[in-house]
BAKOL-491740 format. One record per residue (C-alpha): residue number from 1; residue in one letter; x, y, z. Coordinates in Angstrom, 2 decimals. Layout:
REM BAKOL-491740
+-----+--------+---------+---------+---------+
! num ! residu !       u !       v !       w !
+-----+--------+---------+---------+---------+
! NUM !      A !       X !       Y !       Z !
...
+-----+--------+---------+---------+---------+
This chain:
REM BAKOL-491740
+-----+--------+---------+---------+---------+
! num ! residu !       u !       v !       w !
+-----+--------+---------+---------+---------+
!   1 !      M !   38.00 !  257.03 !   82.93 !
!   2 !      N !   41.16 !  257.18 !   81.09 !
!   3 !      L !   42.73 !  254.13 !   79.15 !
!   4 !      A !   45.68 !  254.13 !   81.79 !
!   5 !      E !   43.17 !  253.62 !   84.69 !
!   6 !      E !   41.22 !  250.91 !   82.73 !
!   7 !      V !   44.61 !  248.91 !   82.07 !
!   8 !      R !   45.69 !  249.62 !   85.68 !
!   9 !      L !   42.13 !  248.18 !   86.82 !
!  10 !      A !   42.57 !  245.21 !   84.60 !
!  11 !      G !   46.30 !  244.37 !   85.89 !
!  12 !      V !   47.91 !  244.49 !   82.42 !
!  13 !      V !   51.87 !  244.18 !   82.61 !
!  14 !      G !   54.24 !  243.65 !   79.77 !
!  15 !      A !   53.52 !  240.33 !   78.39 !
!  16 !      G !   56.90 !  240.02 !   76.52 !
!  17 !      G !   58.82 !  238.95 !   79.62 !
!  18 !      G !   59.84 !  242.22 !   81.35 !
!  19 !      G !   56.30 !  242.64 !   83.18 !
!  20 !      F !   56.36 !  246.44 !   83.63 !
!  21 !      P !   53.18 !  247.74 !   84.80 !
!  22 !      T !   51.51 !  249.04 !   81.43 !
!  23 !      H !   49.57 !  251.74 !   83.00 !
!  24 !      V !   52.55 !  253.59 !   84.05 !
!  25 !      K !   53.55 !  253.82 !   80.80 !
!  26 !      L !   50.17 !  254.98 !   79.26 !
!  27 !      N !   50.27 !  258.19 !   81.44 !
!  28 !      A !   53.36 !  259.23 !   79.60 !
!  29 !      K !   53.61 !  261.19 !   76.23 !
!  30 !      A !   55.05 !  259.69 !   73.20 !
!  31 !      E !   55.55 !  260.61 !   69.46 !
!  32 !      T !   55.79 !  256.77 !   68.42 !
!  33 !      V !   54.14 !  253.75 !   69.47 !
!  34 !      I !   55.95 !  250.39 !   68.67 !
!  35 !      A !   54.39 !  246.86 !   68.93 !
!  36 !      N !   57.14 !  244.41 !   69.35 !
!  37 !      G !   56.50 !  241.34 !   67.23 !
!  38 !      A !   60.00 !  240.40 !   66.51 !
!  39 !      E !   60.04 !  237.23 !   68.79 !
!  40 !      C !   63.72 !  236.27 !   68.65 !
!  41 !      E !   63.93 !  233.29 !   71.09 !
!  42 !      P !   64.50 !  230.25 !   69.10 !
!  43 !      L !   61.70 !  227.71 !   69.20 !
!  44 !      L !   59.05 !  230.20 !   70.22 !
!  45 !      H !   55.96 !  231.49 !   68.38 !
!  46 !      K !   53.48 !  232.65 !   70.41 !
!  47 !      D !   53.67 !  236.44 !   69.26 !
!  48 !      A !   53.24 !  235.21 !   65.58 !
!  49 !      V !   50.27 !  233.15 !   66.51 !
!  50 !      I !   48.81 !  236.24 !   68.21 !
!  51 !      M !   49.54 !  238.46 !   65.09 !
!  52 !      E !   47.98 !  235.75 !   62.85 !
!  53 !      E !   44.80 !  234.99 !   65.18 !
!  54 !      S !   44.24 !  238.49 !   66.76 !
!  55 !      A !   45.61 !  241.16 !   64.59 !
!  56 !      A !   42.54 !  243.52 !   64.67 !
!  57 !      E !   42.92 !  243.43 !   68.58 !
!  58 !      V !   46.55 !  244.22 !   68.42 !
!  59 !      V !   45.82 !  247.08 !   66.15 !
!  60 !      R !   42.98 !  248.20 !   68.31 !
!  61 !      G !   45.11 !  248.37 !   71.57 !
!  62 !      M !   47.68 !  250.23 !   69.70 !
!  63 !      Q !   45.22 !  252.83 !   68.25 !
!  64 !      L !   44.22 !  253.27 !   71.97 !
!  65 !      A !   47.53 !  253.78 !   73.33 !
!  66 !      I !   48.21 !  256.15 !   70.35 !
!  67 !      E !   45.44 !  258.35 !   71.41 !
!  68 !      A !   46.40 !  257.96 !   75.07 !
!  69 !      V !   49.91 !  259.17 !   74.87 !
!  70 !      G !   49.18 !  261.56 !   71.94 !
!  71 !      A !   51.58 !  260.00 !   69.48 !
!  72 !      K !   51.62 !  260.73 !   65.62 !
!  73 !      E !   52.11 !  257.10 !   64.53 !
!  74 !      G !   52.13 !  253.36 !   65.20 !
!  75 !      V !   54.82 !  250.91 !   63.94 !
!  76 !      I !   54.25 !  247.11 !   64.21 !
!  77 !      G !   57.76 !  245.41 !   64.07 !
!  78 !      I !   57.53 !  241.95 !   62.56 !
!  79 !      K !   60.30 !  239.77 !   60.97 !
!  80 !      G !   59.87 !  239.29 !   57.29 !
!  81 !      K !   59.80 !  235.45 !   57.32 !
!  82 !      K !   56.64 !  235.56 !   59.40 !
!  83 !      K !   54.57 !  235.85 !   56.16 !
!  84 !      R !   50.99 !  235.09 !   57.83 !
!  85 !      A !   51.43 !  237.45 !   60.71 !
!  86 !      V !   52.86 !  240.15 !   58.21 !
!  87 !      E !   49.65 !  239.64 !   55.99 !
!  88 !      A !   47.26 !  239.76 !   58.85 !
!  89 !      V !   48.62 !  242.75 !   60.49 !
!  90 !      A !   49.03 !  244.83 !   57.27 !
!  91 !      A !   45.44 !  244.10 !   56.42 !
!  92 !      A !   44.40 !  245.30 !   60.01 !
!  93 !      C !   46.34 !  248.46 !   59.70 !
!  94 !      Q !   44.44 !  249.77 !   56.65 !
!  95 !      G !   42.85 !  253.19 !   57.24 !
!  96 !      R !   44.81 !  253.79 !   60.34 !
!  97 !      N !   47.92 !  255.67 !   61.37 !
!  98 !      I !   49.78 !  252.43 !   62.03 !
!  99 !      R !   52.37 !  250.65 !   59.61 !
! 100 !      V !   54.15 !  247.53 !   59.48 !
! 101 !      Q !   58.04 !  247.54 !   59.66 !
! 102 !      L !   59.75 !  244.45 !   58.41 !
! 103 !      L !   62.66 !  243.32 !   60.50 !
! 104 !      G !   65.66 !  241.22 !   59.84 !
! 105 !      D !   65.74 !  237.41 !   61.04 !
! 106 !      Y !   68.53 !  237.83 !   63.65 !
! 107 !      Y !   68.74 !  237.85 !   67.50 !
! 108 !      P !   67.87 !  239.99 !   69.31 !
! 109 !      A !   65.90 !  242.03 !   66.77 !
! 110 !      G !   63.39 !  242.44 !   69.57 !
! 111 !      D !   65.75 !  244.15 !   72.10 !
! 112 !      E !   64.22 !  247.31 !   72.83 !
! 113 !      F !   67.37 !  249.46 !   72.14 !
! 114 !      D !   67.67 !  247.54 !   68.83 !
! 115 !      L !   64.09 !  247.80 !   67.80 !
! 116 !      V !   63.74 !  251.49 !   68.64 !
! 117 !      Y !   66.94 !  252.43 !   66.48 !
! 118 !      S !   65.76 !  250.25 !   63.56 !
! 119 !      V !   62.17 !  251.93 !   63.42 !
! 120 !      T !   62.98 !  255.48 !   64.34 !
! 121 !      G !   66.96 !  255.88 !   63.79 !
! 122 !      K !   67.09 !  257.22 !   67.63 !
! 123 !      L !   69.49 !  255.63 !   70.19 !
! 124 !      I !   67.98 !  255.33 !   73.75 !
! 125 !      P !   70.31 !  257.10 !   76.17 !
! 126 !      P !   72.50 !  254.65 !   78.20 !
! 127 !      G !   70.72 !  253.45 !   81.31 !
! 128 !      G !   67.56 !  255.10 !   79.74 !
! 129 !      I !   63.92 !  253.85 !   78.14 !
! 130 !      P !   62.40 !  254.26 !   74.98 !
! 131 !      L !   60.22 !  257.06 !   76.38 !
! 132 !      D !   63.33 !  259.33 !   76.98 !
! 133 !      V !   63.54 !  259.49 !   73.12 !
! 134 !      G !   59.57 !  259.71 !   72.60 !
! 135 !      V !   58.80 !  255.95 !   72.08 !
! 136 !      L !   56.53 !  253.75 !   73.68 !
! 137 !      V !   57.16 !  250.06 !   73.27 !
! 138 !      N !   54.89 !  247.06 !   74.16 !
! 139 !      N !   54.95 !  243.54 !   73.13 !
! 140 !      V !   52.13 !  242.63 !   70.88 !
! 141 !      E !   50.28 !  240.76 !   73.24 !
! 142 !      T !   50.13 !  243.50 !   75.56 !
! 143 !      F !   48.33 !  245.34 !   73.15 !
! 144 !      V !   45.81 !  242.78 !   72.83 !
! 145 !      N !   45.45 !  242.98 !   76.65 !
! 146 !      I !   44.97 !  246.78 !   76.47 !
! 147 !      A !   42.06 !  246.48 !   74.04 !
! 148 !      A !   40.47 !  244.09 !   76.43 !
! 149 !      A !   41.06 !  246.08 !   79.39 !
! 150 !      H !   39.33 !  248.90 !   77.66 !
! 151 !      D !   36.16 !  246.46 !   77.27 !
! 152 !      G !   36.61 !  245.88 !   80.93 !
! 153 !      Q !   38.01 !  242.58 !   80.68 !
! 154 !      P !   40.79 !  241.90 !   83.29 !
! 155 !      L !   44.11 !  240.01 !   82.41 !
! 156 !      T !   43.33 !  236.37 !   83.56 !
! 157 !      H !   44.93 !  234.19 !   80.60 !
! 158 !      K !   48.39 !  233.89 !   78.97 !
! 159 !      M !   49.47 !  232.65 !   75.59 !
! 160 !      L !   52.57 !  230.89 !   75.41 !
! 161 !      T !   54.54 !  228.19 !   73.21 !
! 162 !      I !   55.60 !  224.88 !   74.65 !
! 163 !      A !   58.48 !  223.43 !   72.46 !
! 164 !      G !   61.52 !  221.29 !   72.64 !
! 165 !      A !   61.28 !  217.72 !   73.82 !
! 166 !      V !   57.52 !  217.36 !   73.37 !
! 167 !      K !   55.77 !  215.12 !   71.11 !
! 168 !      S !   53.50 !  218.11 !   69.80 !
! 169 !      P !   55.08 !  221.41 !   70.14 !
! 170 !      A !   51.91 !  223.94 !   70.55 !
! 171 !      T !   50.81 !  227.43 !   71.38 !
! 172 !      L !   48.28 !  227.56 !   73.95 !
! 173 !      K !   45.99 !  230.03 !   75.91 !
! 174 !      V !   45.76 !  229.25 !   79.58 !
! 175 !      P !   44.32 !  230.75 !   82.81 !
! 176 !      L !   47.38 !  232.22 !   84.90 !
! 177 !      G !   48.48 !  229.72 !   87.39 !
! 178 !      T !   48.17 !  226.78 !   85.08 !
! 179 !      T !   51.23 !  224.47 !   85.57 !
! 180 !      F !   53.88 !  223.82 !   82.93 !
! 181 !      R !   53.11 !  220.24 !   83.58 !
! 182 !      E !   49.54 !  220.62 !   82.69 !
! 183 !      C !   50.65 !  222.71 !   79.47 !
! 184 !      I !   53.23 !  219.86 !   78.18 !
! 185 !      Q !   50.17 !  217.36 !   78.81 !
! 186 !      H !   48.43 !  219.42 !   76.01 !
! 187 !      A !   51.50 !  219.62 !   73.68 !
! 188 !      G !   51.45 !  215.73 !   73.56 !
! 189 !      G !   53.55 !  215.01 !   76.73 !
! 190 !      L !   57.22 !  214.61 !   77.31 !
! 191 !      A !   59.59 !  213.08 !   74.63 !
! 192 !      T !   62.59 !  212.77 !   77.20 !
! 193 !      D !   62.69 !  210.92 !   80.46 !
! 194 !      D !   64.79 !  213.36 !   82.31 !
! 195 !      P !   63.39 !  216.79 !   81.42 !
! 196 !      V !   64.52 !  220.28 !   82.46 !
! 197 !      L !   62.27 !  223.17 !   81.75 !
! 198 !      V !   63.55 !  226.60 !   80.55 !
! 199 !      I !   60.99 !  229.27 !   81.02 !
! 200 !      G !   61.09 !  232.34 !   78.66 !
! 201 !      G !   63.16 !  230.84 !   75.89 !
! 202 !      L !   66.86 !  229.20 !   75.83 !
! 203 !      M !   68.68 !  232.57 !   75.65 !
! 204 !      M !   67.17 !  234.79 !   78.14 !
! 205 !      G !   64.98 !  232.15 !   80.11 !
! 206 !      R !   65.44 !  230.71 !   83.84 !
! 207 !      H !   65.98 !  226.91 !   84.10 !
! 208 !      T !   64.04 !  224.71 !   86.54 !
! 209 !      D !   63.31 !  220.87 !   87.41 !
! 210 !      D !   59.87 !  221.78 !   88.78 !
! 211 !      L !   57.36 !  221.11 !   86.02 !
! 212 !      D !   54.66 !  222.31 !   88.29 !
! 213 !      T !   56.00 !  225.77 !   88.24 !
! 214 !      P !   52.97 !  228.08 !   87.38 !
! 215 !      V !   52.42 !  230.10 !   84.24 !
! 216 !      T !   52.45 !  233.70 !   85.09 !
! 217 !      K !   51.92 !  237.17 !   83.24 !
! 218 !      T !   55.26 !  237.28 !   81.91 !
! 219 !      S !   55.66 !  233.67 !   80.70 !
! 220 !      T !   56.34 !  233.67 !   76.84 !
! 221 !      G !   57.01 !  230.01 !   76.71 !
! 222 !      G !   58.48 !  226.70 !   77.82 !
! 223 !      V !   61.31 !  224.76 !   76.29 !
! 224 !      I !   61.88 !  221.25 !   77.43 !
! 225 !      L !   65.18 !  219.62 !   76.86 !
! 226 !      P !   67.00 !  216.46 !   78.16 !
! 227 !      R !   69.08 !  216.98 !   81.17 !
! 228 !      T !   72.21 !  215.65 !   78.78 !
! 229 !      H !   71.54 !  218.45 !   76.09 !
! 230 !      H !   74.60 !  220.63 !   75.68 !
! 231 !      V !   72.65 !  223.87 !   76.51 !
! 232 !      I !   71.25 !  222.55 !   79.76 !
! 233 !      E !   74.51 !  221.07 !   80.68 !
! 234 !      R !   75.81 !  224.55 !   80.61 !
! 235 !      K !   73.04 !  226.23 !   82.14 !
! 236 !      L !   73.25 !  223.69 !   85.15 !
! 237 !      K !   76.99 !  224.23 !   85.64 !
! 238 !      P !   77.36 !  225.99 !   89.25 !
! 239 !      S !   78.35 !  229.66 !   89.03 !
! 240 !      R !   81.47 !  229.10 !   91.16 !
! 241 !      A !   82.49 !  226.58 !   88.35 !
! 242 !      Q !   81.66 !  229.07 !   85.65 !
! 243 !      A !   83.90 !  231.61 !   87.18 !
! 244 !      S !   86.77 !  229.43 !   87.95 !
! 245 !      I !   86.67 !  228.25 !   84.21 !
! 246 !      G !   86.52 !  231.76 !   82.86 !
! 247 !      K !   89.44 !  232.69 !   85.39 !
! 248 !      S !   91.73 !  229.98 !   83.96 !
! 249 !      A !   90.71 !  230.04 !   80.21 !
! 250 !      C !   89.50 !  233.45 !   79.09 !
! 251 !      D !   92.29 !  234.72 !   76.69 !
! 252 !      Q !   90.56 !  238.20 !   75.90 !
! 253 !      C !   89.62 !  237.36 !   72.43 !
! 254 !      R !   86.87 !  239.94 !   72.46 !
! 255 !      Y !   84.46 !  237.79 !   70.61 !
! 256 !      C !   82.05 !  238.33 !   73.35 !
! 257 !      T !   82.39 !  241.97 !   72.74 !
! 258 !      E !   82.42 !  241.88 !   69.01 !
! 259 !      Y !   78.98 !  240.31 !   68.95 !
! 260 !      C !   77.52 !  242.01 !   71.64 !
! 261 !      P !   74.35 !  243.74 !   70.11 !
! 262 !      R !   74.63 !  246.60 !   72.58 !
! 263 !      Y !   78.39 !  247.33 !   71.85 !
! 264 !      L !   77.31 !  247.19 !   68.02 !
! 265 !      L !   74.72 !  249.88 !   68.65 !
! 266 !      G !   77.66 !  252.07 !   70.10 !
! 267 !      Y !   76.85 !  251.64 !   74.01 !
! 268 !      S !   80.02 !  250.80 !   76.47 !
! 269 !      V !   79.28 !  247.24 !   76.99 !
! 270 !      E !   82.35 !  245.09 !   76.68 !
! 271 !      P !   82.01 !  241.66 !   78.32 !
! 272 !      H !   85.74 !  240.74 !   77.80 !
! 273 !      Q !   86.70 !  243.39 !   80.19 !
! 274 !      V !   84.25 !  242.25 !   82.79 !
! 275 !      M !   85.69 !  238.76 !   82.45 !
! 276 !      R !   88.88 !  240.32 !   83.78 !
! 277 !      T !   87.34 !  240.66 !   87.25 !
! 278 !      L !   87.58 !  236.93 !   87.57 !
! 279 !      A !   91.28 !  237.25 !   87.35 !
! 280 !      F !   91.93 !  240.57 !   89.05 !
! 281 !      T !   90.07 !  239.67 !   92.30 !
! 282 !      G !   92.13 !  241.96 !   94.56 !
! 283 !      T !   91.79 !  245.31 !   92.32 !
! 284 !      G !   89.85 !  246.80 !   89.71 !
! 285 !      A !   86.42 !  245.19 !   90.07 !
! 286 !      D !   84.48 !  248.56 !   90.01 !
! 287 !      Y !   86.14 !  249.76 !   87.18 !
! 288 !      Y !   85.69 !  246.60 !   84.99 !
! 289 !      N !   82.24 !  246.09 !   86.24 !
! 290 !      Q !   81.27 !  249.31 !   84.76 !
! 291 !      W !   81.68 !  247.45 !   81.26 !
! 292 !      A !   78.67 !  245.41 !   82.21 !
! 293 !      A !   76.32 !  248.44 !   83.46 !
! 294 !      L !   74.50 !  248.51 !   80.07 !
! 295 !      C !   74.08 !  244.86 !   79.04 !
! 296 !      C !   70.89 !  243.59 !   78.14 !
! 297 !      A !   71.50 !  239.81 !   79.25 !
! 298 !      C !   70.66 !  238.46 !   75.75 !
! 299 !      G !   73.34 !  235.68 !   76.12 !
! 300 !      L !   74.90 !  235.82 !   72.96 !
! 301 !      C !   78.30 !  236.23 !   74.35 !
! 302 !      T !   77.99 !  232.99 !   76.48 !
! 303 !      L !   75.87 !  230.72 !   74.25 !
! 304 !      Y !   77.15 !  231.90 !   70.74 !
! 305 !      A !   80.33 !  234.16 !   70.59 !
! 306 !      C !   82.81 !  232.60 !   73.02 !
! 307 !      P !   84.97 !  230.02 !   71.23 !
! 308 !      E !   85.73 !  228.37 !   74.41 !
! 309 !      E !   82.37 !  228.43 !   75.78 !
! 310 !      L !   82.92 !  230.43 !   78.72 !
! 311 !      F !   80.37 !  232.52 !   80.71 !
! 312 !      P !   80.58 !  236.11 !   79.91 !
! 313 !      K !   77.07 !  237.08 !   80.32 !
! 314 !      E !   76.87 !  235.54 !   83.81 !
! 315 !      A !   80.02 !  237.58 !   84.55 !
! 316 !      C !   77.93 !  240.43 !   83.47 !
! 317 !      D !   75.08 !  239.39 !   85.58 !
! 318 !      D !   77.26 !  239.23 !   88.74 !
! 319 !      A !   79.01 !  242.45 !   87.79 !
! 320 !      K !   75.64 !  244.19 !   87.83 !
! 321 !      A !   74.36 !  242.67 !   90.74 !
! 322 !      V !   77.55 !  244.20 !   92.89 !
! 323 !      M !   76.82 !  247.43 !   91.30 !
! 324 !      R !   73.15 !  247.44 !   92.60 !
! 325 !      A !   74.44 !  246.45 !   95.85 !
! 326 !      K !   76.87 !  249.22 !   96.02 !
! 327 !      Q !   74.66 !  251.68 !   94.45 !
! 328 !      I !   77.00 !  252.30 !   91.64 !
! 329 !      K !   75.38 !  254.10 !   88.72 !
! 330 !      W !   76.52 !  254.37 !   85.11 !
! 331 !      T !   79.10 !  257.14 !   84.55 !
! 332 !      G !   80.35 !  256.56 !   81.36 !
! 333 !      P !   79.74 !  257.92 !   77.77 !
! 334 !      M !   76.23 !  259.15 !   76.99 !
! 335 !      H !   76.26 !  259.54 !   73.24 !
! 336 !      P !   76.52 !  256.10 !   71.70 !
! 337 !      K !   77.24 !  255.81 !   67.95 !
! 338 !      P !   76.48 !  252.64 !   66.12 !
! 339 !      H !   79.58 !  250.36 !   65.19 !
! 340 !      A !   80.58 !  250.48 !   61.54 !
! 341 !      M !   80.24 !  246.64 !   61.31 !
! 342 !      A !   76.70 !  246.45 !   63.22 !
! 343 !      D !   74.78 !  245.24 !   60.12 !
! 344 !      G !   77.62 !  242.75 !   59.13 !
! 345 !      R !   77.51 !  240.96 !   62.67 !
! 346 !      H !   73.69 !  240.19 !   63.10 !
! 347 !      V !   73.32 !  236.68 !   64.45 !
! 348 !      P !   70.87 !  234.68 !   61.99 !
! 349 !      I !   68.39 !  232.93 !   64.11 !
! 350 !      Q !   68.93 !  229.53 !   61.92 !
! 351 !      M !   72.94 !  230.10 !   62.87 !
! 352 !      L !   72.11 !  230.50 !   66.43 !
! 353 !      A !   69.80 !  227.57 !   66.43 !
! 354 !      K !   72.50 !  225.35 !   65.17 !
! 355 !      K !   74.98 !  226.58 !   67.48 !
! 356 !      L !   72.30 !  225.84 !   70.32 !
! 357 !      H !   72.02 !  222.27 !   68.83 !
! 358 !      V !   68.19 !  222.69 !   68.50 !
! 359 !      L !   67.37 !  222.49 !   64.82 !
! 360 !      D !   65.75 !  219.07 !   65.39 !
! 361 !      Y !   63.25 !  220.92 !   67.65 !
! 362 !      D !   62.43 !  223.87 !   65.39 !
! 363 !      L !   59.07 !  222.94 !   64.63 !
! 364 !      P !   55.96 !  224.54 !   63.94 !
! 365 !      A !   53.65 !  225.11 !   67.32 !
! 366 !      P !   50.41 !  225.83 !   66.01 !
! 367 !      L !   47.56 !  227.38 !   68.29 !
! 368 !      L !   45.75 !  224.67 !   70.20 !
! 369 !      E !   42.15 !  225.44 !   70.07 !
! 370 !      E !   40.41 !  223.38 !   72.94 !
! 371 !      A !   39.80 !  225.32 !   76.11 !
! 372 !      I !   42.18 !  224.35 !   78.89 !
! 373 !      A !   40.57 !  224.26 !   82.29 !
! 374 !      P !   42.85 !  223.09 !   84.88 !
! 375 !      G !   41.37 !  221.96 !   88.24 !
! 376 !      R !   43.65 !  223.92 !   90.49 !
! 377 !      L !   45.84 !  227.15 !   89.94 !
! 378 !      I !   48.79 !  228.41 !   91.64 !
! 379 !      L !   49.02 !  232.25 !   91.35 !
! 380 !      P !   52.06 !  233.81 !   92.38 !
! 381 !      L !   51.53 !  237.22 !   94.21 !
! 382 !      K !   54.48 !  238.93 !   92.37 !
! 383 !      Q !   53.91 !  238.72 !   88.50 !
! 384 !      S !   55.18 !  242.09 !   87.40 !
! 385 !      A !   58.04 !  244.49 !   87.81 !
! 386 !      G !   57.66 !  246.17 !   91.33 !
! 387 !      T !   56.50 !  244.78 !   94.55 !
! 388 !      A !   54.45 !  241.83 !   95.02 !
! 389 !      C !   50.55 !  241.93 !   95.63 !
! 390 !      L !   49.08 !  241.75 !   99.02 !
! 391 !      P !   46.46 !  239.02 !   98.93 !
! 392 !      K !   42.55 !  240.23 !   99.07 !
! 393 !      V !   41.54 !  236.69 !   99.94 !
! 394 !      K !   41.61 !  234.03 !  102.52 !
! 395 !      I !   41.27 !  230.52 !  102.72 !
! 396 !      G !   37.57 !  229.13 !  102.02 !
! 397 !      D !   36.68 !  232.32 !  100.02 !
! 398 !      R !   34.73 !  231.47 !   97.02 !
! 399 !      V !   35.80 !  233.68 !   94.21 !
! 400 !      S !   34.36 !  234.68 !   90.76 !
! 401 !      A !   36.22 !  235.03 !   87.69 !
! 402 !      G !   37.83 !  238.39 !   87.19 !
! 403 !      Q !   37.50 !  239.24 !   90.97 !
! 404 !      V !   40.59 !  241.25 !   92.41 !
! 405 !      I !   42.56 !  238.59 !   94.81 !
! 406 !      G !   45.66 !  240.66 !   95.08 !
! 407 !      E !   46.65 !  244.23 !   94.99 !
! 408 !      P !   50.09 !  246.10 !   95.56 !
! 409 !      A !   50.72 !  248.38 !   98.60 !
! 410 !      P !   49.44 !  251.74 !   98.60 !
! 411 !      N !   51.62 !  254.02 !   96.08 !
! 412 !      A !   53.75 !  250.87 !   95.23 !
! 413 !      L !   54.73 !  249.72 !   91.68 !
! 414 !      G !   53.02 !  246.55 !   90.66 !
! 415 !      A !   49.79 !  245.28 !   89.51 !
! 416 !      L !   46.50 !  243.82 !   90.37 !
! 417 !      L !   46.20 !  240.15 !   90.28 !
! 418 !      H !   42.51 !  238.65 !   89.35 !
! 419 !      A !   41.04 !  235.16 !   89.37 !
! 420 !      P !   41.13 !  233.64 !   86.17 !
! 421 !      V !   38.02 !  231.75 !   86.59 !
! 422 !      A !   35.46 !  231.05 !   89.54 !
! 423 !      G !   36.80 !  228.69 !   92.50 !
! 424 !      V !   37.67 !  228.39 !   96.16 !
! 425 !      V !   40.63 !  229.62 !   97.83 !
! 426 !      N !   42.58 !  226.62 !   99.05 !
! 427 !      G !   46.04 !  228.11 !  100.11 !
! 428 !      V !   47.22 !  231.80 !  100.92 !
! 429 !      N !   50.64 !  233.08 !  101.85 !
! 430 !      A !   52.90 !  235.79 !  101.09 !
! 431 !      Q !   54.14 !  234.30 !   97.84 !
! 432 !      Q !   51.17 !  232.76 !   96.36 !
! 433 !      I !   47.24 !  232.16 !   96.28 !
! 434 !      I !   45.98 !  228.43 !   95.40 !
! 435 !      L !   42.72 !  228.04 !   93.78 !
! 436 !      E !   40.63 !  225.15 !   93.42 !
! 437 !      I !   38.42 !  225.39 !   90.58 !
! 438 !      S !   34.90 !  224.86 !   91.30 !
+-----+--------+---------+---------+---------+
């Protein structure tokens, strides 16, 4: 059995948030394999903890991937400030064709396009993927899961950071399906009476009032902030209000564009032009929407660059949704050239944290050693890019740890879902499986 099949059977997907089924990548060929350990979202630390605690498994998973795709070398991208992680990974790389590359402490150094350019000097074609330039990129946790899959262990647990308005920020390893409420309890409990949960990080994450939302294969962290926090107030503003404010107040200053990391790499992303669709509602939308097609949704334009606190990222999201609905493909320039000022416009993480008003929450989140064993797991059937799984169990079934409980339809893109622990199925529908732990 080859590595790709082992990884498919283990249900491994991208652990950095994207959730693309990893076995598909491992069926390709590449010259370079990159482990993404940049971890740019403020307040999150799970990747650093993984590299500090499991450096040997990160490197072993990389070596397996290198051999599977026929690559010449592996590179682990880590921010230089993460000294303990750098030391641990560098030691694990000794004697292998894998090296460490130190990255600057800016956001978003972990964006695949930026990371590939930093490591290889190659620019991914507009609308393309790293494999188009002979590069395979995975999050460092994904490589740990690849090594485990090679040993016959399915993906059943997730590492994530719980930070923000909690009493003891921590990084935890929990069974898939554990609720964020339980994770918060293991981080000392809430430090606010009116919490809002941001899953995945303040810049690119999604917000919810439901603390019983379950941890999935793509959960990188949960940040709790009070409802009155400025970032939360902005995130909670209705989309119609965001558009109305932009329509009346955008003065086309271009700051959103001038700070855009994709624009600085030379891609035709210009959020200020997309903002024009808010005013020119009668004509021109198809033209102006094109300037959002290559947006990576990093959120810098909305949460950092705009001096009037408008919502260009959300305008780009809407523009991309319209283009998908109309099946409009990118037709612009295909040969990007980095901006002359690119290096001088990187946004330092500390400056970003200051702008987000979260410096008081910027605390260590050490690994919690104790085992976390919830009494009930909520397991969404869609935990990856592609389609949701079809349930393979029914109410009343007793399942064992590691048993397949959901699988994609034949020939559909997706990933197998396994029971994290032994238990009894207490609920099944098209969206999720509920498992009571025995």
